[in-house]
C-alpha atoms as one frame of an Amber mdcrd trajectory, in Angstrom:
protein
  -3.322  37.901   0.384   0.922  37.714   1.304   0.336  34.335   0.440   2.402
  33.125  -2.572  -0.859  31.457  -4.764   1.124  28.417  -6.111   2.364  27.509
  -2.690  -1.226  27.516  -1.284  -2.936  25.622  -4.381   0.169  23.005  -4.060
  -0.367  22.520  -0.283  -4.204  22.197  -0.808  -3.779  20.163  -3.694  -1.157
  17.405  -2.943  -0.368  17.126   0.561  -3.891  18.625   2.220  -6.715  16.593
  -0.522  -4.734  14.272  -2.405  -6.072  15.084  -5.911  -5.109  13.275  -8.462
  -6.358   9.821  -9.568  -8.865   6.715  -8.630  -9.920   4.050  -9.428 -11.159
   3.796 -13.056 -14.854   3.014 -11.985 -15.420   1.682 -15.725 -14.038  -1.680
 -14.557 -17.047  -2.630 -13.062 -18.946  -1.497 -15.551 -17.243  -3.990 -17.423
 -17.900  -6.642 -15.384 -21.067  -5.848 -15.455 -21.413  -6.687 -18.882 -19.004
  -9.512 -19.740 -18.353 -11.060 -16.498 -15.632 -10.785 -13.591 -12.902 -12.624
 -16.302 -12.892  -9.718 -18.414 -10.544  -7.572 -17.053  -8.020 -10.638 -16.474
  -8.573 -11.355 -20.533  -7.387  -7.367 -20.737  -4.305  -7.719 -18.524  -3.272
 -10.683 -20.331  -4.083 -11.039 -24.044  -6.137  -7.488 -24.915  -6.046  -9.015
 -28.355  -7.832 -11.826 -27.808 -11.139 -10.183 -27.310 -13.251  -9.873 -30.698
 -13.115  -6.513 -32.320 -16.500  -5.462 -31.485 -15.867  -5.864 -27.471 -12.106
  -4.409 -28.015 -13.687  -1.056 -30.050 -16.765  -0.632 -27.067 -14.277  -0.833
 -24.186 -11.817   1.839 -25.752 -14.185   4.311 -26.620 -14.251   7.492 -24.124
 -18.102   6.117 -22.836 -15.833   3.581 -21.269 -13.059   5.666 -19.726 -11.726
   4.298 -21.736 -10.773   0.824 -20.426  -8.340  -0.093 -23.132  -5.474   2.161
 -23.810  -2.513   2.384 -26.421   0.986   2.790 -24.837   3.842   2.617 -27.207
   1.949   0.512 -29.464   0.981  -1.870 -26.678  -3.112  -2.045 -25.663  -2.846
  -2.119 -21.455  -5.550  -1.996 -18.897  -6.511   1.576 -17.962  -6.628   1.141
 -14.301  -6.965   4.881 -13.177  -8.975   7.400 -13.911  -8.659  11.669 -12.862
 -10.862  13.235 -10.010 -13.465  15.703 -10.851 -13.022  18.576  -9.321 -15.308
  21.680  -9.007 -13.534  25.273  -8.014 -16.054  27.987  -7.304 -14.325  31.263
  -6.570 -15.129  34.655  -6.891 -13.583  37.095  -9.089 -10.977  38.621  -6.755
  -9.306  35.087  -6.172  -9.386  33.741  -9.799  -5.826  33.824  -9.001  -5.656
  31.296  -6.729  -8.387  29.262  -8.452  -6.378  29.133 -11.614  -3.199  27.876
  -9.449  -5.295  25.161  -7.617  -6.498  24.188 -11.673  -2.981  23.839 -12.400
  -2.468  21.977  -9.974  -5.107  19.781 -10.560  -4.644  19.339 -14.164  -0.804
  18.452 -13.317  -1.893  15.870 -11.535  -4.451  14.407 -14.291  -7.769  15.565
 -12.440 -10.689  17.195 -14.455 -11.070  20.806 -12.811 -13.959  22.897 -13.582
 -14.101  26.737 -12.658 -17.241  28.233 -11.256 -17.392  31.979 -10.711 -19.746
  33.265  -8.193 -20.573  36.691  -6.297 -23.262  38.111  -4.000 -24.903  39.624
  -6.684 -25.752  36.308  -8.348 -26.699  34.710  -5.019 -29.445  37.118  -4.430
 -30.606  37.216  -8.157 -30.932  33.297  -8.211 -33.456  33.814  -5.507 -35.329
  36.529  -6.432 -35.494  36.438 -10.349 -37.054  32.974 -10.956 -40.848  32.635
 -10.308 -41.068  31.006  -7.521 -42.796  27.623  -8.420 -39.202  27.430 -10.302
 -37.343  27.854  -7.036 -38.786  24.524  -5.470 -37.305  22.882  -8.696 -34.527
  19.900  -8.007 -33.032  20.218 -11.668 -31.277  16.721 -13.045 -28.473  19.250
 -13.518 -28.419  20.524  -9.844 -28.547  16.914  -8.936 -25.673  16.053 -10.876
 -23.407  18.931  -9.826 -24.009  17.185  -6.559 -23.042  13.769  -6.847 -20.454
  13.590  -9.879 -17.538  15.605  -8.369 -15.285  14.187  -6.284 -14.074  17.208
  -4.686 -15.682  20.586  -4.309 -13.117  23.265  -3.593 -15.060  26.998  -2.367
 -12.568  29.897  -2.368 -15.176  32.101  -0.508 -17.052  32.909  -3.424 -19.812
  35.320  -1.571 -18.081  39.097  -0.471 -21.585  39.878   0.961 -22.495  38.383
   4.475 -25.530  40.535   4.416 -27.016  39.585   0.718 -29.990  37.389   2.055
 -30.965  40.759   4.047 -33.834  42.380   1.297 -35.397  39.372  -0.208 -38.342
  38.200   1.183 -38.026  35.631   3.644 -40.650  33.356   1.871 -38.484  33.272
  -1.123 -35.936  32.066   0.847 -37.686  29.177   2.762 -39.071  28.147  -0.896
 -35.253  27.174  -1.418 -35.108  25.064   2.357 -35.601  21.997   0.914 -34.086
  22.128  -2.619 -30.914  22.330  -0.106 -31.767  20.194   2.007 -31.785  17.806
  -0.910 -28.776  19.067  -2.191 -26.695  18.406   0.974 -28.088  14.766   1.709
 -27.162  13.781  -2.444 -23.793  15.091  -1.730 -23.294  12.912   1.556 -24.813
   9.936  -0.145 -22.134  10.130  -2.692 -19.458  11.117  -0.649 -18.755  14.061
  -2.320 -15.551  15.430  -0.086 -14.991  19.204  -0.297 -13.123  21.998   0.761
 -13.507  25.638   1.853 -10.945  28.009   1.937 -11.485  31.623   3.757 -10.919
  35.200   1.544 -10.681  38.599   3.061 -12.965  40.254   1.076 -13.052  44.021
   1.581 -17.196  43.571   1.987 -16.718  41.263   4.715 -14.612  43.176   6.389
 -16.434  46.528   6.216 -19.337  44.138   7.693 -17.655  42.767  10.592 -16.540
  46.591  11.248 -12.630  45.768  11.285 -10.555  47.296   9.018  -9.885  45.079
   5.230  -5.591  45.020   6.307  -6.420  43.391   9.925  -8.991  40.985   8.602
  -6.041  40.087   5.771  -3.526  39.605   8.324  -5.799  37.328  10.901  -6.107
  35.270   8.277  -2.831  34.881   6.977  -1.805  34.128   9.897  -4.557  31.641
  10.969  -3.590  30.000   7.252   0.210  29.787   7.791  -0.344  27.849  10.924
  -2.721  25.680   9.533   0.324  23.929   7.874   2.526  24.176  11.697   3.845
  20.941  13.483   2.298  22.867  16.678  -0.693  22.778  15.356  -1.101  19.623
  14.421   0.531  18.386  17.662  -2.557  20.688  19.721  -5.415  18.844  17.645
  -3.860  15.309  17.837  -3.349  15.977  22.085  -6.995  17.074  22.045  -8.399
  14.000  20.005  -6.347  11.696  22.448  -8.038  12.950  25.637 -11.286  13.037
  23.709 -11.719   9.525  22.877 -13.785   7.286  24.023 -15.559  10.139  26.666
 -19.267   9.674  26.731 -20.476  13.047  28.403 -19.030  16.993  27.625 -19.736
  19.247  30.649 -19.197  22.641  29.900 -19.816  25.647  32.701 -19.213  29.084
  33.099 -19.473  32.132  35.363 -22.015  33.732  33.649 -23.848  30.630  33.981
 -23.977  28.382  31.204 -24.608  24.541  32.668 -24.838  22.204  29.413 -24.096
  18.238  29.410 -23.831  17.052  25.629 -23.647  12.924  24.846 -20.830  12.633
  22.512 -20.638   8.265  23.270 -20.189   6.027  20.638 -19.043   8.962  18.063
 -16.025   9.664  16.784 -13.599  12.491  17.620 -12.526  13.893  14.214  -9.152
  16.358  13.870  -9.075  19.527  11.476  -5.669  18.896  10.823  -4.882  20.188
   7.365  -5.388  16.338   5.574  -8.373  14.760   4.577  -6.880  10.971   5.538
  -8.702   7.952   4.190  -9.187   7.342   8.323 -11.565  10.541   8.281 -13.218
   9.953   5.244 -13.893   6.103   6.626 -15.081   7.901   9.778 -17.597  10.012
   7.536 -15.573  12.906   7.932 -15.002  13.857   4.194 -14.762  17.885   4.416
 -11.932  20.378   5.520 -11.633  24.104   5.926  -9.038  26.425   5.501  -7.603
  28.160   8.102  -7.500  24.596   9.642  -7.201  23.893  13.539 -10.056  22.177
  15.349 -11.191  18.779  17.200 -14.627  18.398  16.521 -17.425  15.575  16.858
 -20.957  15.221  16.115 -22.944  14.925  19.835 -26.437  12.306  20.277 -28.504
  14.000  18.624 -30.868  14.087  21.786 -28.397  14.406  24.419 -27.873  17.998
  25.505 -29.336  19.493  28.241 -28.891  23.099  29.613 -28.480  26.411  28.802
 -25.397  27.918  27.435 -24.386  32.069  26.604 -23.657  33.023  23.480 -21.676
  36.571  23.514 -21.428  37.066  19.388 -23.002  34.803  16.661 -22.991  35.673
  12.943 -26.181  34.431  11.232 -25.007  34.110   7.716 -26.058  36.186   5.256
 -27.552  38.608   7.681 -25.601  39.977  10.250 -24.184  39.511  14.110 -26.421
  38.219  17.108 -25.408  39.710  20.758 -25.491  38.423  23.888 -27.688  35.489
  23.213 -28.002  32.404  25.219 -29.822  29.370  24.042 -31.761  26.543  26.169
 -31.120  22.903  25.182 -33.432  20.064  26.451 -32.971  16.661  24.532 -30.995
  17.515  22.230 -32.965  20.486  20.698 -33.273  24.676  21.144 -36.384  24.522
  22.747 -35.824  28.408  23.802 -33.551  31.301  23.084 -33.361  35.177  23.438
 -30.590  37.706  22.376 -29.641  41.464  23.416 -29.524  42.705  19.922 -30.621
  41.350  16.738 -32.785  38.148  17.680 -34.369  38.608  14.647 -31.624  37.323
  12.727 -31.873  34.086  13.933 -35.487  34.072  13.995 -35.020  34.242  10.102
 -32.475  32.080   9.756 -34.575  29.017  11.873 -37.732  30.094  10.078 -36.362
  29.760   6.575 -34.464  26.443   7.158 -36.025  22.565   7.084 -35.501  19.604
   9.052 -33.781  19.348  11.476 -32.627  22.345  12.208 -32.111  23.178  15.858
 -30.992  19.879  16.962 -27.640  19.988  18.714 -24.821  18.778  15.101 -21.865
  19.492  16.451 -18.692  20.172  19.784 -15.392  21.683  18.626 -12.602  22.930
  20.787 -10.484  25.882  18.454  -6.766  24.510  18.000  -5.240  27.081  16.135
  -3.343  29.456  18.038  -2.647  32.067  15.627  -6.333  32.635  15.122  -7.736
  36.027  16.258 -11.645  37.169  17.075 -12.881  38.380  13.436 -16.530  39.932
  14.730 -18.210  37.151  12.908 -16.115  35.039  10.415 -16.557  32.059  11.317
 -14.380  30.009   9.098 -11.530  31.853  11.818 -13.761  32.443  14.692 -14.336
  28.949  15.182 -10.444  27.479  15.352  -9.242  30.282  18.110  -7.310  28.584
  20.785  -9.455  28.767  23.760 -12.822  28.981  22.242 -15.322  26.028  21.920
 -18.119  26.302  19.657 -21.759  24.459  19.283 -23.926  24.388  15.928 -26.896
  22.897  15.067 -28.688  21.676  12.017 -26.968  19.619   9.642 -24.412  17.067
  10.812 -24.524  13.729   8.543 -20.805  14.938   6.740 -18.958  14.185   9.643
 -20.871  11.374  11.557 -24.193  12.596  12.949 -27.774  12.214  11.735 -29.506
  15.341  11.345 -31.082  16.322   8.166 -31.311  20.209   7.703 -31.061  22.611
   5.094 -27.861  24.271   6.749 -25.330  24.125   9.966 -24.925  26.990  12.313
 -21.810  27.544  14.975 -21.906  29.338  18.160 -18.610  30.515  18.854 -18.248
  30.555  23.009 -15.047  32.249  24.384 -13.747  29.744  27.520 -11.455  32.344
  29.282 -14.289  31.997  32.070 -15.350  28.662  31.843 -14.541  25.044  32.257
 -14.959  21.980  29.853 -15.134  18.508  31.660 -15.218  15.263  29.742 -16.768
  12.235  31.871 -15.755  14.309  34.797 -11.904  14.694  34.199 -11.098  18.902
  33.653  -9.589  19.428  30.359  -9.909  23.244  29.668  -9.810  25.858  32.377
 -10.431  29.430  31.823  -9.313  28.909  27.937  -6.007  26.536  28.649  -5.987
  22.895  28.597  -4.878  21.538  31.595  -2.565  19.221  29.918   0.326  19.104
  28.491   1.417  19.809  25.129   4.554  18.977  23.818   6.686  21.854  22.085
């Protein structure tokens, strides 16, 4: 991409995610073993501790809790974040720059290279009973990092297409449990887009066009105007109870959001976001979203195109919801992709999970690269499946977004018209 890797890495690590140092967790570990007074002793008179205690608290197993600086023993109040960086060989240079920025801040990064072939082999080579296993290492990788950053490591959207569907289905309970472990441990995450030529070919657009759209959308992610748009939508939706979506082709859907946080994907993961249950961030950025009430979606909605992860694009799709669940759906083209998605996943996979509004003015339709398409100003998107990571209650092995252009539609919040023909009805200051 024609974006400076060092600059992008700096924005991700320092401005957006604030990766660096955290409170030393071994302080609490020491209190449990030695009592509350141990920390005060370390702060005031570390040499008053007996030699065995001093030696133990100075070991790596305790962080260490005591370190020596200029000949003086001190309480080590902070330790570095742990960061897993998943990447593809094509974007290794960006991954390395992110690694360097993490190291500069005292964090502890680890790089993991992935690709479509490796993902496929993990499903096709092992015996079937092995696919059911949740290893201790997998649980640790899901629970221990402070951050996981993925720079689109899978270069082929249709890598699952020729894998027997029963093999995909076998792994679903493990994937769902991994999702739950990450959420239980509040592992913060970020997913960064990358213009793989294989994805461009599958989307049916040129590689140059794909790169240009992604670059422009990424650049816009860090601009003040985009933040103003997300902030204004956030204000308008705050405290609302019900969303109604209508459009000329027959869409008529109501969604309950009472009591749910309105969240901003504005390029910065704040402590306020984390406190509300939003622990992740996509790049490009640019949406306002919420986790609707799981039993409060009724009606039907038309989706022109939806890209089903690892299979391809479904076209001219109708979804019918009742009490939050998809009770029926039909598509003019490639409905079997969605059939397979629902069959191979577990949990509340057909339950409404998200309502989002695109806010990035540079985002353009890519024919199915969700990371960009859901950010397009003048669109909304719905999702089903997993949503615990941003304030919902759905436990599922996956999450799927449906993008809807609103050029012939309307969006109401508690009866107030907020979007008409893809444009907000309220003013956003420059």
